[in-house]
C-alpha positions in Angstrom: 42.7 -22.7 30.2 40.2 -23.8 33.1 41.9 -25.0 36.1 40.6 -28.3 38.3 38.4 -26.1 40.4 36.7 -24.7 37.5 38.5 -21.3 37.4 40.9 -19.7 34.7 44.5 -19.9 34.9 47.1 -18.7 32.6 48.8 -21.3 30.0 52.1 -22.4 31.3 54.5 -22.5 28.2 58.3 -23.9 28.6 60.6 -22.4 26.0 64.1 -23.3 25.0 66.7 -22.6 22.3 70.0 -23.5 21.2 72.5 -21.0 20.5 71.1 -20.5 17.2 67.7 -19.7 18.5 68.5 -17.4 21.5 67.6 -14.1 19.8 64.1 -15.6 18.6 63.3 -17.0 21.8 63.7 -13.5 23.7 60.9 -12.5 21.1 58.6 -15.5 21.8 59.3 -15.2 25.9 58.1 -11.4 25.5 55.3 -12.3 23.4 54.1 -15.1 25.3 54.1 -13.1 28.6 52.5 -10.1 27.0 50.0 -12.5 26.2 49.4 -13.5 29.6 51.1 -17.0 29.4 53.3 -18.2 32.4 57.0 -18.7 30.7 59.2 -21.3 32.2 62.8 -20.2 30.3 64.7 -23.1 30.2 67.5 -21.6 28.4 70.1 -21.3 26.9 71.1 -17.8 27.6 74.0 -16.9 25.3 75.1 -17.8 21.6 78.1 -20.2 22.7 77.3 -23.6 21.0 75.3 -26.2 22.6 73.6 -29.4 21.3 69.7 -28.9 20.5 68.8 -32.3 21.6 69.4 -31.3 25.3 67.5 -27.9 25.1 64.6 -30.0 22.9 64.4 -32.7 25.6 64.0 -30.4 28.6 61.3 -28.6 27.0 59.8 -31.8 25.7 60.0 -33.4 29.5 58.8 -30.1 31.1 55.3 -30.6 29.0 55.4 -34.3 29.6 56.1 -34.2 33.3 53.3 -31.4 33.9 55.3 -28.6 34.9 54.0 -27.0 31.4 51.1 -27.2 29.3 52.8 -26.4 26.3 56.4 -26.0 25.0 58.3 -23.9 22.3 61.4 -24.8 21.2 63.8 -22.7 18.8 66.9 -24.0 17.0 68.5 -22.9 13.7 66.3 -24.4 11.3 63.8 -26.3 13.8 64.4 -29.6 12.1 66.9 -31.1 14.6 65.1 -29.9 17.4 61.5 -31.0 16.4 63.4 -34.7 15.6 64.6 -34.6 19.1 61.4 -33.4 20.8 59.5 -36.1 19.2 61.8 -38.7 20.9 60.2 -38.0 24.0 57.0 -40.3 24.7 53.9 -38.4 24.5 55.3 -35.3 22.6 53.6 -34.2 19.6 56.1 -31.3 17.9 55.3 -29.7 14.9 57.9 -27.3 13.1 56.0 -24.6 11.9 56.6 -21.4 9.9 53.2 -20.2 9.3 50.1 -19.3 11.5 48.0 -21.7 9.9 50.1 -24.7 10.8 50.5 -23.2 14.3 47.1 -23.5 15.2 45.8 -26.1 13.2 48.6 -28.3 14.4 46.7 -28.1 17.9 43.2 -28.1 16.6 43.4 -31.5 14.5 46.8 -33.1 16.1 46.7 -31.9 19.7 50.2 -30.6 18.9 52.0 -29.6 22.3 55.3 -28.5 21.3 55.9 -25.7 18.6 59.3 -25.7 16.9 60.6 -22.8 15.1 63.9 -22.3 13.2 65.6 -19.0 14.4 67.7 -18.9 11.2 64.3 -19.2 9.2 61.8 -16.9 10.6 62.3 -13.4 12.5 61.2 -12.4 15.8 57.9 -10.9 14.6 56.5 -13.7 12.9 57.6 -16.1 15.9 55.3 -13.9 17.9 52.4 -14.4 15.7 53.1 -18.0 15.7 53.3 -18.8 19.3 50.2 -16.7 19.7 48.4 -18.9 17.1 49.7 -22.0 19.1 48.7 -21.0 22.5 45.3 -19.8 21.7 44.3 -23.0 19.8 42.6 -25.9 21.4 42.3 -29.4 20.0 39.0 -29.8 18.6 38.3 -33.1 19.7 36.1 -33.9 16.4 35.8 -37.8 15.8 38.0 -37.6 12.8 40.7 -35.8 14.6 40.3 -37.8 17.7 40.4 -41.4 15.7 43.8 -40.0 13.9 45.5 -39.1 17.4 44.4 -42.4 18.7 46.5 -44.0 15.9 49.4 -41.8 16.4 49.4 -42.5 20.1 49.6 -46.2 19.2 52.5 -45.7 17.0 54.3 -43.6 19.9 53.5 -46.6 22.4 54.8 -49.4 20.0 58.1 -47.5 20.1 58.3 -48.2 23.9 
């Protein structure tokens, strides 16, 4: 990713998981760091029960607030965290369990948060998905930009 001065900098990724996603989150963190990303782990670090909306909100706010370029959230199925993250204005979170969706969601839909189901996929697939996610860039093609503007209008109407 290019910095304001034209140099290259590492992609900053905020990650978080509820108790059901801790093991997969560790694999995600390791894969992202090995891939050259700067990772901020927003928890949790144990399997003690927590509420997924709290973790999803922390990651979403890190992305929207500029502390991270992208976010990754892991919960049991990924569904709840995806719903919660998408309630934060400006977040475009997608639940993905295949590499095509993980990169296409960025290329076509400018997805900025990847959500994974820790009870649905294993650690090695999660690592593949996050690499596809962070390597992808929004295409900017007119049809995708037009659709994104319509999504942003829907988001703005909720406020």
